[in-house]
C-alpha positions as CSV (number, residue, x, y, z in Angstrom):
1,M,0.0,0.0,0.0
2,H,1.2,3.6,-0.8
3,Q,2.2,5.2,2.9
4,S,0.0,8.2,1.5
5,V,-3.4,6.3,1.6
6,I,-2.9,4.6,4.9
7,A,-4.6,7.0,6.8
8,D,-7.6,6.4,4.6
9,Y,-7.8,2.6,6.0
10,Q,-6.3,3.3,9.3
11,G,-9.0,6.1,10.0
12,R,-11.7,3.5,9.4
13,G,-10.4,1.0,11.6
14,L,-9.3,-1.3,8.4
15,L,-5.7,-1.9,9.5
16,E,-4.0,-3.4,12.5
17,P,-1.2,-1.6,14.5
18,M,2.0,-3.3,13.6
19,D,4.4,-2.4,16.6
20,G,3.7,-6.0,18.1
21,V,4.6,-8.1,15.2
22,L,7.3,-5.9,13.9
23,K,9.0,-6.2,17.2
24,E,8.7,-10.0,17.0
25,A,10.1,-9.9,13.4
26,G,13.1,-8.1,15.2
27,I,12.2,-4.8,13.2
28,G,12.4,-1.7,15.6
29,P,11.8,1.8,14.6
30,Q,15.5,2.5,14.6
31,A,16.0,0.2,11.8
32,I,13.8,2.4,9.4
33,T,14.7,5.5,7.9
34,P,13.2,8.9,8.8
35,A,11.3,9.3,5.6
36,G,10.0,5.7,5.9
37,L,9.3,6.3,9.4
38,R,7.2,9.1,9.0
39,G,5.3,7.5,6.2
40,V,4.0,4.7,8.4
41,T,3.4,6.3,11.7
42,K,-0.4,7.1,12.1
43,A,-2.0,8.2,15.5
44,G,1.4,7.2,17.4
45,H,1.6,3.6,16.1
46,L,3.2,2.0,13.2
47,Y,0.7,0.9,10.7
48,G,3.1,-0.7,8.1
49,M,6.5,-1.8,7.3
50,A,8.0,0.8,5.4
51,W,9.5,-0.7,2.1
52,D,10.6,2.1,0.1
53,T,10.6,5.8,-0.3
54,I,9.6,7.4,-3.7
55,G,9.7,11.0,-4.9
56,G,10.7,13.7,-7.2
57,L,14.4,14.3,-8.1
58,F,16.1,16.5,-10.7
59,H,17.4,14.3,-13.5
60,L,20.1,16.3,-15.4
61,N,21.6,16.3,-19.0
62,L,24.9,17.0,-17.9
63,K,26.3,17.8,-21.5
64,L,24.0,20.7,-21.4
65,F,24.6,21.8,-18.1
66,Q,28.6,22.0,-19.1
67,Q,27.6,23.8,-22.3
68,A,25.9,26.3,-20.2
69,G,28.5,27.0,-17.8
70,L,26.9,25.7,-15.0
71,W,29.7,23.2,-14.0
72,K,32.2,23.2,-11.5
73,D,35.0,20.8,-10.0
74,G,33.5,18.0,-12.2
75,K,30.1,18.3,-11.1
76,P,26.9,20.2,-12.2
77,V,26.2,23.8,-10.5
78,L,22.3,23.8,-8.7
79,P,21.1,26.9,-7.6
80,T,20.8,27.4,-3.6
81,S,18.0,29.9,-3.8
82,A,15.0,30.6,-6.0
83,D,16.5,33.8,-7.3
84,E,19.8,31.8,-8.3
85,L,17.6,29.5,-9.9
86,L,16.3,32.2,-12.1
87,V,19.5,33.4,-12.9
88,Q,20.8,29.8,-13.8
89,A,17.9,29.3,-16.0
90,R,18.4,32.3,-18.2
91,Q,21.8,31.4,-18.6
92,F,21.3,28.2,-19.3
93,K,18.7,29.3,-22.2
94,A,21.0,31.9,-23.6
95,R,23.9,29.3,-23.8
96,T,22.3,26.2,-25.0
97,G,19.0,27.5,-26.7
98,K,17.2,25.0,-24.8
99,P,14.9,25.5,-21.9
100,Y,16.5,24.7,-18.3
101,L,13.4,22.6,-17.1
102,V,11.4,19.8,-18.9
103,Q,8.1,19.5,-17.2
104,S,4.8,17.5,-17.8
105,E,2.0,20.2,-17.4
106,V,-0.9,18.6,-19.2
107,S,-2.8,15.6,-17.2
108,D,-0.1,15.4,-14.6
109,A,-1.5,16.8,-11.3
110,G,1.5,15.4,-9.3
111,S,4.4,17.6,-11.0
112,F,3.2,20.8,-9.6
113,V,1.8,19.3,-6.3
114,R,5.2,17.7,-5.3
115,N,6.8,21.2,-6.0
116,F,4.3,23.2,-4.0
117,Y,4.1,20.9,-1.1
118,G,8.0,20.2,-0.7
119,Y,9.3,24.0,-1.2
120,A,6.2,25.1,0.9
121,M,6.7,23.0,3.9
122,A,10.9,23.4,3.7
123,Q,9.7,27.1,4.4
124,G,7.8,25.7,7.8
125,A,4.4,26.1,6.0
126,V,1.5,24.3,8.0
127,L,-0.5,23.0,4.8
128,F,-2.9,21.0,6.9
129,P,-3.5,22.4,10.4
130,D,-6.2,19.8,11.3
131,P,-7.9,16.8,9.5
132,R,-10.7,18.9,7.8
133,H,-9.0,22.1,6.8
134,A,-6.1,22.6,4.0
135,R,-4.1,26.1,4.6
136,F,-2.7,26.6,0.8
137,N,-3.0,30.3,0.4
138,T,0.1,31.5,2.4
139,P,3.1,33.7,1.7
140,E,5.4,30.5,1.5
141,G,2.9,28.7,-0.9
142,A,2.9,31.9,-3.3
143,R,6.4,32.2,-3.2
144,V,6.7,28.8,-4.9
145,I,4.0,29.4,-7.4
146,Q,5.2,33.0,-8.2
147,L,8.9,30.9,-8.9
148,F,7.2,28.6,-11.4
149,R,5.1,30.9,-12.9
150,T,8.2,33.2,-13.8
151,I,9.8,30.3,-15.2
152,E,6.5,29.6,-17.4
153,Q,6.1,33.3,-18.2
154,E,9.9,33.4,-19.4
155,K,9.8,30.3,-21.3
156,L,12.6,28.8,-19.3
157,T,10.7,25.6,-19.7
158,T,9.1,23.4,-22.1
159,L,5.2,24.0,-22.4
160,N,2.0,22.1,-23.0
161,Q,3.5,18.5,-22.6
162,D,2.1,15.5,-21.0
163,T,4.5,12.9,-19.2
164,P,5.3,10.7,-22.3
165,A,6.3,14.0,-24.2
166,A,8.0,15.2,-21.4
167,I,10.0,12.0,-20.9
168,A,10.7,11.9,-24.7
169,S,11.9,15.4,-24.5
170,F,14.5,15.1,-21.6
171,M,15.7,11.4,-23.3
172,N,16.3,13.6,-26.6
173,G,18.2,16.2,-25.0
174,D,15.7,18.8,-25.3
175,G,16.2,20.5,-21.8
176,G,18.4,20.4,-18.9
177,I,16.5,19.1,-15.6
178,Y,13.3,17.0,-15.6
179,P,11.9,17.0,-12.1
180,T,10.2,13.6,-12.0
181,G,10.3,10.5,-9.9
182,T,12.7,8.0,-8.4
183,W,11.0,5.3,-10.9
184,M,12.5,7.0,-14.0
185,I,16.3,6.2,-12.9
186,G,16.5,3.0,-14.8
187,S,15.0,4.1,-17.7
188,F,17.2,7.2,-18.0
189,D,20.4,5.4,-17.0
190,Q,19.7,2.7,-19.7
191,E,19.9,5.7,-22.3
192,A,23.0,7.2,-20.7
193,K,24.7,3.7,-21.2
194,T,23.3,3.5,-24.9
195,A,25.9,5.1,-27.6
196,G,24.5,7.5,-29.8
197,R,21.6,8.5,-27.8
198,P,21.5,12.2,-26.5
199,L,21.8,11.4,-22.9
200,Y,24.7,9.0,-23.6
201,G,27.3,9.5,-21.0
202,A,25.7,12.6,-19.7
203,Y,23.1,11.8,-17.0
204,G,22.9,12.7,-13.5
205,V,20.3,13.0,-10.8
206,Y,20.1,14.6,-7.5
207,P,17.3,15.6,-4.9
208,Y,15.6,18.9,-5.5
209,P,18.0,21.7,-4.4
210,R,17.2,23.7,-1.2
211,L,15.7,26.9,-2.5
212,W,14.2,28.1,0.9
213,G,14.6,27.0,4.3
214,H,15.6,23.6,4.8
215,D,16.3,20.4,2.8
216,A,12.9,18.8,2.1
217,A,11.3,17.1,-0.9
218,F,7.9,15.7,-0.8
219,V,7.8,11.9,-0.9
220,D,5.6,8.9,-0.6
221,G,6.7,5.2,-0.4
222,H,5.1,1.8,-0.3
223,A,4.5,-0.3,3.0
224,L,3.7,-3.6,3.9
225,V,0.3,-3.6,6.1
226,M,-2.1,-5.7,7.8
227,P,-6.0,-5.6,7.0
228,K,-7.7,-6.0,10.3
229,R,-9.2,-9.5,11.0
230,H,-9.1,-12.2,13.8
231,R,-5.3,-13.9,13.4
232,S,-4.5,-17.1,15.5
233,P,-1.1,-16.6,17.2
234,E,0.5,-19.2,14.5
235,Q,-0.7,-16.7,11.9
236,V,0.6,-13.6,13.9
237,H,4.0,-15.6,14.0
238,A,3.9,-16.5,10.3
239,V,3.4,-12.9,9.7
240,A,6.3,-12.0,11.5
241,R,8.5,-14.4,9.8
242,F,7.1,-12.9,6.5
243,L,8.2,-9.5,7.5
244,K,11.6,-10.4,8.8
245,F,12.4,-12.3,5.5
246,M,11.2,-9.3,3.4
247,A,13.2,-6.6,5.4
248,A,16.5,-8.9,4.7
249,H,15.7,-8.5,1.1
250,N,14.9,-5.0,0.9
251,Y,18.1,-4.1,-1.1
252,D,16.8,-6.4,-4.1
253,W,13.9,-3.9,-4.3
254,T,16.2,-0.9,-4.6
255,R,17.1,-1.7,-7.9
256,T,13.9,-0.2,-9.2
257,G,15.4,3.3,-8.4
258,H,13.3,3.4,-5.5
259,L,15.2,4.2,-2.1
260,P,15.4,1.4,0.8
261,A,13.5,2.1,3.8
262,F,16.1,0.3,6.0
263,R,19.1,2.0,7.2
264,A,21.3,-0.9,7.0
265,V,21.1,-1.2,3.2
266,Y,22.4,2.3,2.8
267,A,25.6,1.1,4.2
268,S,25.9,-2.0,1.9
269,P,28.4,-2.6,-0.7
270,Q,25.5,-3.6,-3.2
271,F,23.7,-0.5,-2.8
272,Q,26.7,1.9,-2.8
273,A,27.5,0.3,-6.3
274,L,24.4,1.0,-7.8
275,P,24.3,3.7,-10.3
276,H,23.7,7.4,-8.8
277,R,22.4,6.0,-5.3
278,A,25.1,7.8,-3.4
279,D,23.8,11.2,-5.2
280,I,20.2,10.8,-4.0
281,A,20.7,8.7,-0.7
282,S,19.7,11.8,1.4
283,L,16.2,11.8,0.1
284,A,15.5,9.0,3.1
285,A,16.3,11.4,5.5
286,T,15.0,14.7,4.1
287,G,11.6,13.6,2.5
288,V,8.6,14.9,3.9
289,Q,5.2,13.8,3.7
290,L,1.9,15.5,4.9
291,P,0.6,14.7,8.5
292,G,-0.6,11.4,9.0
293,Y,-4.0,12.4,9.7
294,V,-4.6,13.6,6.2
295,Q,-6.9,11.4,4.2
296,R,-8.0,11.2,0.6
297,Q,-4.3,12.6,-0.4
298,S,-4.8,11.3,-4.1
299,A,-8.1,13.2,-4.5
300,I,-6.6,16.1,-2.8
301,Q,-3.6,16.1,-5.3
302,G,-6.1,16.3,-8.3
303,L,-7.8,19.0,-7.0
304,L,-4.8,21.1,-5.8
305,G,-3.1,20.4,-9.2
306,E,-5.6,21.6,-11.4
307,E,-5.2,24.7,-9.4
308,L,-1.8,25.0,-9.2
309,T,-1.7,24.4,-13.0
310,S,-4.0,27.3,-13.4
311,A,-1.7,29.7,-11.3
312,V,1.3,28.6,-12.9
313,T,0.0,28.8,-16.6
314,G,-1.8,32.2,-15.9
315,T,-5.0,31.2,-16.3
316,K,-5.7,32.6,-12.8
317,P,-4.1,34.9,-10.1
318,I,-2.1,32.9,-7.7
319,D,-4.1,34.3,-4.8
320,R,-7.3,33.0,-6.2
321,A,-5.9,29.7,-7.5
322,L,-4.7,28.9,-3.9
323,T,-8.0,30.6,-2.2
324,D,-10.0,28.2,-4.6
325,A,-7.6,25.0,-4.2
326,E,-8.3,25.6,-0.1
327,R,-11.8,25.8,-0.4
328,R,-12.3,22.9,-2.8
329,V,-9.9,20.6,-0.6
330,D,-11.9,21.9,2.5
331,E,-15.2,20.6,0.9
332,L,-13.7,17.0,0.3
333,L,-12.5,16.5,3.8
334,A,-15.8,17.7,5.2
335,Q,-17.7,14.8,3.5
336,I,-15.0,12.0,5.0
337,P,-17.2,10.3,7.7
């Protein structure tokens, strides 16, 4: 189960707290990464065994970064503030003739929502002060959207692309950075190993740079959960044995590009040898999620994504779009039993 939907089931009493069975399996909270632990902790209990961390990353075309002069000591230069991002994006476009960002703006609510959640929370914004209310129209939220609106207005990004088009643009070398998820690492790395392709020998991936406040990137993850039902002691012991087995094989799943949920995997030679993992490992510590009491997160993403897209593309003023997003999400949350 995605960690972001655990609250929906836990809130209806449909999941078992797993503190006891995890203890029997020898899996204590200290074994789990901070991001993984945040994802499965609801109402003070563990409602799942965290399995991975998934989230947005900056996927880079390193050849274009060198051409743009955004290169130092053998590494790409990423911004450390919103103002610096705009300066670098303008320099990138001037020197390469290509947009700094590749973005999937059409039929992809998650794209702008990831940016908004992560960068608003990095500034200390409280997006959901309680289980029934959203708070999006804040100075912190407006700063994030104004940045991406400026990027849009100055055409420092690709425009009017859906996800397949954005993936193709990045693979074809048509832009510098594609902010998308951990799940694309394998595909892009394969392109980077294919002679003759635009990304050949030119792919890098890093966490979102800190533009405000502290390091934070909005993440989700998968978890193994226990539906609520009567189980005999023998069945509970069997569940514990299964969880112990799965925990011992957490590394095997990380080859997908997702980050492991177990701290021990990060120190293993096998993990360190995987492409790009050392560059993105910090996501397991800095990844943030919505408060554990927020239900209907997928539906909220759809509503908020529509309004953020309107604000970024200029269809609505930023203030109105964020106010409308609050109203629509509050109406949704009010309907939860």
